[in-house]
C-alpha positions, -999 to 999 in steps of 0.1 A, spaced: -269 654 927 -236 661 910 -251 667 876 -232 675 845 -211 706 846 -203 724 814 -168 730 804 -151 755 781 -141 737 749 -105 742 738 -97 757 705 -87 723 692 -120 707 702 -139 735 686 -118 732 655 -125 694 652 -163 700 654 -161 728 629 -140 706 605 -167 679 608 -195 703 600 -176 718 570 -168 683 557 -204 670 556 -218 703 543 -192 703 515 -202 668 505 -239 679 503 -231 709 482 -209 688 459 -239 666 450 -262 695 443 -253 695 406 -265 659 402 -302 666 412 -320 668 379 -349 644 386 -367 631 416 -350 597 409 -317 615 414 -329 633 445 -345 604 463 -326 573 450 -293 587 439 -301 577 403 -302 540 414 -265 538 409 -251 535 444 -226 508 453 -240 481 477 -212 485 503 -220 523 506 -257 515 509 -249 488 535 -229 513 557 -256 539 551 -282 514 565 -261 508 596 -255 545 601 -292 554 597 -304 529 623 -276 537 647 -284 574 656 -273 591 687 -297 568 706 -272 540 701 -240 561 707 -254 576 739 -282 553 750 -266 519 744 -236 526 767 -261 540 792 -282 508 789 -252 485 797 -239 509 823 -271 506 843 -280 470 833 -262 444 812 -256 432 777 -290 415 773 -301 441 747 -278 424 723 -303 395 720 -324 417 697 -297 419 672 -297 382 665 -333 386 655 -323 415 633 -299 393 613 -326 367 607 -350 394 596 -325 408 570 -320 375 554 -358 372 550 -359 407 536 -332 400 511 -350 370 496 -387 379 502 -390 417 501 -363 428 478 -374 410 446 -410 423 450 -400 459 457 -378 459 426 -408 452 403 -415 485 386 -397 518 387 -411 530 420 -394 555 442 -417 548 471 -421 513 486 -458 520 493 -464 521 455 -463 483 458 -494 484 480 -512 506 455 -506 481 428 -516 451 450 -545 465 470 -554 500 458 -548 537 465 -565 537 500 -541 510 513 -511 530 500 -523 562 515 -529 546 549 -494 531 549 -479 565 539 -498 583 567 -487 557 592 -451 562 581 -454 600 585 -467 598 620 -444 570 633 -412 580 616 -416 617 625 -422 610 662 -394 585 664 -369 607 646 -379 638 667 -370 619 698 -337 609 684 -330 646 676 -335 653 713 -305 632 724 -276 651 707 -293 683 716 -292 673 753 -255 664 749 -247 698 734 -268 716 761 -249 697 788 -215 705 774 -223 742 767 -250 751 793 -250 788 781 -267 776 749 -305 772 754 -319 738 747 -339 750 716 -307 764 701 -291 730 703 -321 713 687 -321 738 658 -284 734 653 -285 696 651 -314 695 627 -303 726 607 -269 712 597 -285 680 585 -311 700 565 -284 720 547 -266 690 531 -297 669 527 -319 696 510 -290 705 486 -274 672 479 -304 648 481 -300 611 486 -264 608 473 -253 633 499 -272 614 526 -255 581 517 -220 593 513 -221 615 544 -233 585 563 -204 564 551 -182 592 566 -202 594 597 -201 556 603 -163 559 603 -164 590 627 -187 575 654 -168 542 654 -135 561 658 -150 583 685 -161 552 705 -126 537 701 -111 569 715 -134 567 745 -124 531 751 -87 538 748 -91 567 773 -108 543 798 -81 516 793 -55 541 802 -69 542 837 -84 507 841 -70 475 826 -91 453 804 -88 425 829 -101 447 857 -130 458 834 -141 422 830 -136 414 867 -156 444 879 -183 440 853 -187 403 859 -190 407 897 -218 433 891 -236 412 865 -230 436 837 -217 409 814 -250 390 814 -259 383 777 -288 359 776 -321 359 797 -338 326 795 -371 336 812 -388 331 779 -423 326 793 -424 360 810 -437 383 783 -434 414 806 -396 414 803 -382 435 774 -351 414 766 -352 376 767 -339 350 743 -374 345 728 -384 382 727 -350 390 712 -352 365 683 -390 368 677 -396 404 686 -363 416 671 -370 397 639 -405 411 634 -394 446 644 -365 446 619 -386 432 591 -410 461 597 -385 489 601 -363 477 573 -389 463 549 -419 485 553 -403 518 563 -394 541 535 -362 553 552 -346 519 547 -367 507 518 -354 538 499 -319 524 503 -329 490 490 -343 506 459 -312 528 454 -288 499 446 -278 490 411 -296 456 411 -316 432 433 -284 412 439 -266 442 453 -296 453 473 -297 418 489 -260 421 497 -265 455 513 -294 445 536 -279 412 547 -244 427 551 -259 454 574 -273 426 596 -239 411 600 -223 444 609 -250 456 633 -243 428 659 -207 437 666 -216 474 664 -242 471 692 -218 449 712 -192 476 707 -213 504 722 -228 482 749 -194 471 760 -184 508 761 -211 511 788 -196 482 807 -162 499 805 -178 531 819 -192 511 848 -158 497 856 -142 531 852 -165 548 877 -166 517 900 -166 530 936 -171 566 926 -203 567 905 -215 602 896 -250 611 908 -268 618 876 -304 624 867 -304 596 841 -281 568 831 -282 585 796 -260 613 811 -231 590 818 -213 591 785 -216 629 781 -204 632 817 -174 611 809 -167 631 777 -167 664 796 -148 654 826 -123 627 815 -115 630 778 -83 647 768 -82 680 749 -88 675 712 -106 642 717 -136 659 733 -144 676 700 -138 643 682 -164 624 703 -188 653 701 -185 651 664 -191 614 665 -223 619 685 -235 645 660 -225 622 631 -248 595 644 -276 619 651 -275 637 617 -272 605 598 -306 595 611 -321 630 607 -309 634 571 -322 599 561 -356 604 577 -363 639 563 -353 627 529 -376 596 532 -405 617 546 -401 642 517 -401 612 492 -435 599 504 -449 634 506 -439 642 470 -443 609 452 -473 594 470 -493 626 477 -482 658 459 -479 642 425 -512 624 429 -534 650 446 -519 684 440 -500 686 407 -500 655 385 -482 668 355 -452 690 360 -415 691 351 -389 671 370 -372 703 381 -405 714 396 -408 682 416 -371 684 427 -378 719 441 -409 707 459 -389 679 473 -363 703 488 -391 724 503 -407 693 518 -374 683 533 -371 716 551 -407 715 563 -402 680 578 -370 692 595 -390 720 611 -416 695 623 -389 674 638 -376 704 658 -409 707 675 -412 670 682 -378 670 698 -392 687 729 -415 658 738 -389 635 755 -383 662 781 -416 651 796 -406 615 800 -400 602 836 -363 595 845 -369 557 847 -377 555 810 -346 545 789 -342 565 757 -332 534 737 -364 516 748 -385 546 738 -369 550 703 -375 513 695 -409 510 712 -425 538 691 -422 520 657 -434 488 674 -468 504 680 -478 508 643 -452 490 622 -465 455 631 -497 464 613 -477 478 584 -456 446 582 -488 425 582 -501 446 553 -470 439 532 -469 402 541 -506 398 531 -497 412 497 -466 390 493 -480 357 507 -517 357 498 -538 361 467 -573 363 481 -567 393 505 -584 424 492 -582 461 500 -611 461 524 -597 431 543 -562 445 546 -573 479 557 -596 464 584 -568 441 595 -543 469 597 -567 491 618 -575 461 640 -538 453 645 -529 488 654 -558 492 679 -549 459 696 -513 470 700 -524 504 714 -547 486 739 -520 462 750 -494 489 754 -513 519 768 -540 504 790 -516 488 815 -496 520 815 -526 543 821 -538 521 849 -503 520 865 -501 558 867 -538 566 873 -553 536 891 -580 557 908 -592 575 877 -590 548 850 -616 521 844 -611 489 864 -609 468 833 -576 486 823 -560 467 851 -570 434 836 -547 438 807 -514 420 811 -482 439 810 -465 430 776 -430 440 769 -425 463 738 -406 437 716 -439 417 714 -459 447 701 -447 442 665 -455 404 663 -489 410 679 -497 438 654 -485 418 624 -502 386 632 -535 403 642 -534 422 609 -528 391 589 -554 370 606 -582 396 605 -573 408 570 -572 374 554 -602 362 574 -624 391 562 -613 387 526 -620 350 525 -651 346 546 -667 380 538 -656 386 502 -667 419 486 -695 412 462 -688 423 426 -714 445 410 -734 425 384 -730 437 348 -759 457 336 -777 442 305 -781 465 276 -819 462 278 -818 476 313 -798 508 303 
């Protein structure tokens, strides 16, 4: 196995990376003076332009999983992943007209406050805890990717140093600058990682013509875009799973996840919020195509001389180290970290938001000054960052055949279907009560866990697992969210309608 050999970065490359770190840290420190209330810290004072929020949404969902794993996916497969993005666009149109108007009712900083008003405190708390567990796990895995890249480029650095560095930089500007810093650094980061991808493409085209890229990729099946095996539910990416699964997943991650919901609440009006979310759906399709096609170009570049790597995810870092010109290596490394830190900063800010507004203010200290809550928010941001550092070590246990992009997207699918069903029951029904929606959400999450884990357990441990585990069909992860959502809605509404909670009869004065 050839592996990835570390190289000594030139002074120019090191300077580019340092310049990037200084720039984003400076932005964070600049916005420190504007953090007087939690509304400022978590929502940017609800005074952010829609186009900046739009680019922030795109940068947040991109992460290093896209910049590294999307090229790796196409390098080892094809373009079929792009089918999901068409469902993403449909979902954002629905979010713009169904979710946004309802989330803007009231002056909430947390989207889960809607559930408290509609169903009760227990429903809001369960949703918040679900967000904590799912978002922290998914983000921790995304932290792993840039740390691996840095570890490959500078082998003398231990892996845990790389993890601490990637999270630590994001914590500096996020804890000081709050949500304004997150959004404006993400606008900068969006520009950087797109430019980094363009530099990589230009480097490839200097050696392989565009016509040759298409010819080599076409002959190897790397340009396949649509998979019409729509009745095979064990395939991750088909036309049907892309449109349906992608739509449900995006509605869940962008409508019921505080990370994106926070951005929808930070715009100046409902109209601008709608523009931001739908505009991000239009941008995300060409962006994913951009990074997937970079993987196709890498395949053509190495055609006939493929490096022997542990995982396909190593291919882009390998190319950066061994084939990028001096100066541009640092630029692409900065692009990778830009994508990684945009996700990290967004998620720790959102996790701190829920911790402070939905739990600390309610159960620990109800009445305190805004300055006190801002201080607690900054402490919570740092605590969540530390938690993410520990979670980042989990992906090292994953088998080589598991694609990082699949893992990052599959984790939210396990629980967010139930969360989406909870919100839709609140939006679309009047008879659903708290008992029904909680029962439905628990049932939906359990069903998805059974569908996802039982076949996996039986596959790896057929001799030690119960025989009925093998009776569960293998269902591709894009279907987890629709299954969880529809199960939650069906059970939640059914229980509320057919088994309504009896109201306590009023006690007559004579009986007192």
